[in-house]
N, C-alpha and C positions, 0 to 999 in steps of 0.2 A: 610585517607580513608577506613573505613573499608568496607571491599568488599561485595556483596549482593551475597547470594547463590541461585544460579540458579540451575532448574532441568528443564529438555528436556522430553516431551512428544511428540513422533511421529519421532522414529528416522529413515524419508525414503530421499530420495537424498537430501533435501534442507536443511536436520539437520548438514548435512559436515559444509558450511560455520558458518552457527548460533555454531555450539562447536569452530569452531579453531579461531571465532571472540570473543566469551563469554569468552573462557579463555585467550586472549590476553589484553579487555578491562583493566584498573584500578578498575571498579566501580566494576565489576562480577567475582565470582566465577565458574564454573561450575562444581558441585558438583552428579551430578543422570543426567542418562538417562532412560527413560522409554517409552516402545510399547507394543503393542498387543503381537507382539512376542518378547519375552525374550531373545531368540537370538539373534535377530537384536539388541537392546538395548544390549546388553553385546558385541557383537561386536564391535558396534561405540563408545561403550566407551574404550574399550580396543584402540581405532584407537586413540580416545585425549586425552588417561591417567585420564577419568574421574574416581573419586573414587566407585561409587553405580552404577546398574545398578539393572532393575525388569520391576516390572508392571508399570500402571499409580495409580492403588490402594497403592501400596506400597510407591512412592513416594509420593502420597497426605499425606499419614502418618508419614512422614518421619518430624519429627521437625525442623531442618535442613536447609530446603528449605524454601525461603522466596517468590522467585518469579518462577511460573510458565511459561514456556514460551512451547503455545500449536502450533505443528505442524501438527497437525493432519488434516485428510482428510474436506473441507470444512462444508460437513454433521454433523461434531461430534464436529465443534467447542462450537456450544452453551451450550453443553452437557459437554464434557471437562472444559469448561472455568466456568462453573457454578458450577461443582464440585472441582477445585481446589477453587474459591471464598468461597464457603463452610466449606474450611478445614481450612479458613485461611490463603489462599499465594496468592497475588498479582499475576497477569495474564498479561501475553505478548500475544496473537492471532494474527496467522499467516493472510492474507486477504483470504475471507470477514470476517469480525468480528463475524457474522453469517451466516448464508442463508436468514434467515426472519428477518422483521419490528420487531416482536411481540418476537421473541431473541434476536435480540438486547436490545429491552426495559426491558426485564427479566433481563436481563445480567446487565444493570446499576444500577438496583433497587437492585439487592443482591451486588454490589459494593456496595452501597451506607448502602445497610444495616449492611454489613461486615465490614465496613470502609476500607475495600480492594481496590486497586486500577486495573484497568482492563487501557490496551493500545492495540493499532491495529496498525498491517502491512497498507499497505506502508509504510515505514522508509525511505525509499530512498529521501523525502524533507528535510531531515535533511542534506542530502551531498553537499558538494561544488558547484555544479550551481545552483541547484535552491536557496541556501540559499543566494548564488552572486546575481540572480536577484533578490530575495526579500531584500535584500540591495537596489540594484538600485529600483526598485520600489516604496520603502521606501524613498531614498533619494530624489525622483523628477526626474530622472533621463531621464522618458517619460511625463513629467507631470502627469496629471491625466487619469487613467486607465481610457477609454471608453469601447473595448471590446476585446472580443480571440477569438482563435479560436483553437482545439487542434485535430489530425487526429490520430487514429489507424487502420492502416490499411494492414491487411494481407490476406493471400488464406485459411486461416485455419491451423489446423495441423493434419488432417489426412496422410498428407505427411512424415511427418517425426517421427510424437508422437509414444510412440509405445502403447497406448492403448488409444486413443484418443474420447473415444465416450464419455466419461462425459459432454466435453466442448461442446455440441450437445444435453444435456438436461436439464432438468429445474433445475437451476443455474448455468449453464452454457452460451455459448456464448461471443458474444465479450466483453460485456459492463462487464457482472459481472466477464471475463477474466480478460481483461487489466484497464479497465475505474476505476479501486480505485486509479492506479498510477496517472492516469490525473485528476482525480477531486480533488483528497488531494494536487496535486502540485498547481490545480488550488483555490482550498479554503487556502492553507497558502500565494496565493499571493495576492489573492482578498478577502480571508473572506469567511464568509457562502453563503450559497446561497436560496433566497428566492421562486423562484418556477421554474419548469421546463416545457417544450414542447418536443414532440418527435414524431417520424414518424417510422416505422420499416417493413422490409420486412424477409421474409426467399427462398433466392433465389433458392435454392436446398432441396426437399424433399426428398432426399437420398444423402450419401454422402459413397465412397466406402476406404477404407481403405492402404492406397500405404506401408505402415511402415510394418516393423516384429517386433512380432511373429504372427499380426494378417491380416499378407496382403490378400488382397481381400472380407474381410467380409467388408456387406454394413452395415452404420449406418442410421439409419430413426431421422429424424430432429425433436427435436422437442420445437426447441427456435428459436426466432429471429436472421441471421446472419448478417445483417448490419443494423447497427440502427442509425440517426442522432436527435441529442438532442439539444435545445435553453435552455440555462440555464440565468435564469434573475440573482444577484449577488446582495447581501442585501447594497453595496457601490455604485450602481448603473453601474457597467458594464453588458453588453449582452455576451455570450460566445457562440460558437459553438464546439459543440463534435459530431464526427463522429469516430462510432467503426466498424470494418468490418472481417468479414472472409471471406466475397467477392470479395475482388482484387488482384484474383494471379499474374496481372500483372504487381504488382508493384505502388509505388510510386513519387512523387518527393515534394509532400507539406512535411513541418517542422512541429516536434512534436507538438509543442503549439508555438503559435505569442500573445502577449500582446500588444495591440495597445493603446496607449493614445497621449494624446491633444498636446505634444513637440515630439514621435518617436516612432520606436515603439521596441522591446525586442523580441529574439529567442530566446526560450527555449530550451536546450538541453532531449533527451528522458527520459520520469519521470522515467522510470523502470530504468534508471541508477545513479550511484551518483553523477558521473563527466561529465563531456562534454563541449563544446566549444560553450558558450554563446557569441551572439553578439546580436550589439547594433547599431542603427540608428536614429541619432538623428537629426529635422529638418536640410536641410539646407546642411548635408554631402549627397556626392555623391554615398556612398554606404554603407555596414555594416562593424561596426570594432569589431574584435573579445576583450573580455574582460577578462583579468586575473584573476580567479576564487579570492575569497575573503575568501573564507572558508574553511576546511580540509575536511576530509573527502571524498575522491574524486573517490576509489578503487572501490571494492565488502566488502562494510562495515555492511553486514544484520546484526543486533544484536546491534545496536548502536542505537534503541529505547532502546532497553532492558537498555542498560548503563545507556542512559538521564534519563529512570525513577526509577532506582535505584540512582543516586544521586538527583534526585528530593526528592524522598522520605528520605533522608538524612537530605536533606536543606526545609529540608516541604513546597517545591514549586510545581506548578503545572510541570504533565511532557508534553510532547511536540507533543508525535505520543498516544493522549489520545483519550480512548473509546467513547468519547463525538461526534469527527470529524470522527472517523472508523461507526460512527450509521449514521452521518448524511452525511456522503458518499454513505453507502449502501442503502439509505432511496432513495437517489435522483437520482442510480442508479433504484429501484424499481420504479420511479416514473418516468422516461424514458418511462416503458417496462408501466407503465400503462395510462400515457396521450397517445402513440401509439396506443395501445390498444384502449381507448375511447375516441379517439379525441382532447380530454379536456386536459384544462394544469392543470396541478398539484402542489398544493400549499406545501411548506414543509411545517412540523411539528413541525419537531426538527431543533434543529440550534446548532454552537459552537461557540466557541471562536477561532479566527487568534491563533495558535500558536506562541509562541515567538519565533523570529528568535537564533540561533546557536551563540556562540561568533564568533566573525571574528579573522581570524590569524593574530597573532603577526608578525611583521618585520621578527625577526630570528627564525619563523616559517617556513619561505619558502611556496608557493604560491601551491606546489603540496602535501602539508601532507595531511597525509590517517590516 
């Protein structure tokens, strides 16, 4: 299969793993690195042997680039992705796909108008752990899914992050920071969301940075820092999702549990590709670890780009779809809206449950990446 030529816009720290993997996948070839700072783009290109570097405008004008990977800051996601679509490129955007629902709708319309695809992170649901859980659910290992619970509990980022202020400003908070991983996993496992409700609090009006180089700086918190959401899925299950920057004492709760009529499934941290999948069927005395049935269990960021490249060649839908990313974005906003209004939020968007990844063959080995 002919490799798709890929360009990256945004050469911050996260770009390193994308550069590494996009050079390794059989579906992609990284040919251009771009950044607001051309020197940083040149440095990243030299680090990974990428032949071209420059500005975003230069990348978008390059006819060789077929797919743009948008790794800019969230506030720039919509603008850069729209420019890429209008330049005739397919787009893969880091999470969240945009900051606002209106921007996501504009991107979807631009994609339809241009005939070019848009995909969005997170792609960790394509990894071996969640794909194994998907297979177990589809094969009836827990019977009919009835409910789920998901928890992302932390004490916040000001103690370790070099520049944590944006986490406490509009567009930040625990739901927008980590919610995409949990919601994308739940949509993969249970299907689209019909409605959401939620409650939220802001525990501390101010936070003090404890890490360098801004140690001692006071952050004025402008967003909820603990949110509890309830999600009703079209297929019937009801899920609870709690995200928090207000739990510095730690937690013993699992990242995700799926409850069915015949058993319970423990889903590993959806921020990772691998992990320990555990299953307890009715009548069992405890949980058993389930060998992973799918590959991509390492830090395989970029696999969503590779899947889109292959999907373009095979003329099929790609899995990390822009529709699913927009659906997840709306659900996060919906939980905030419900918390502010005290009313249920009914989803306007929907997406198709993505097709499962191919399972490993026996000769592949269960730990294949």
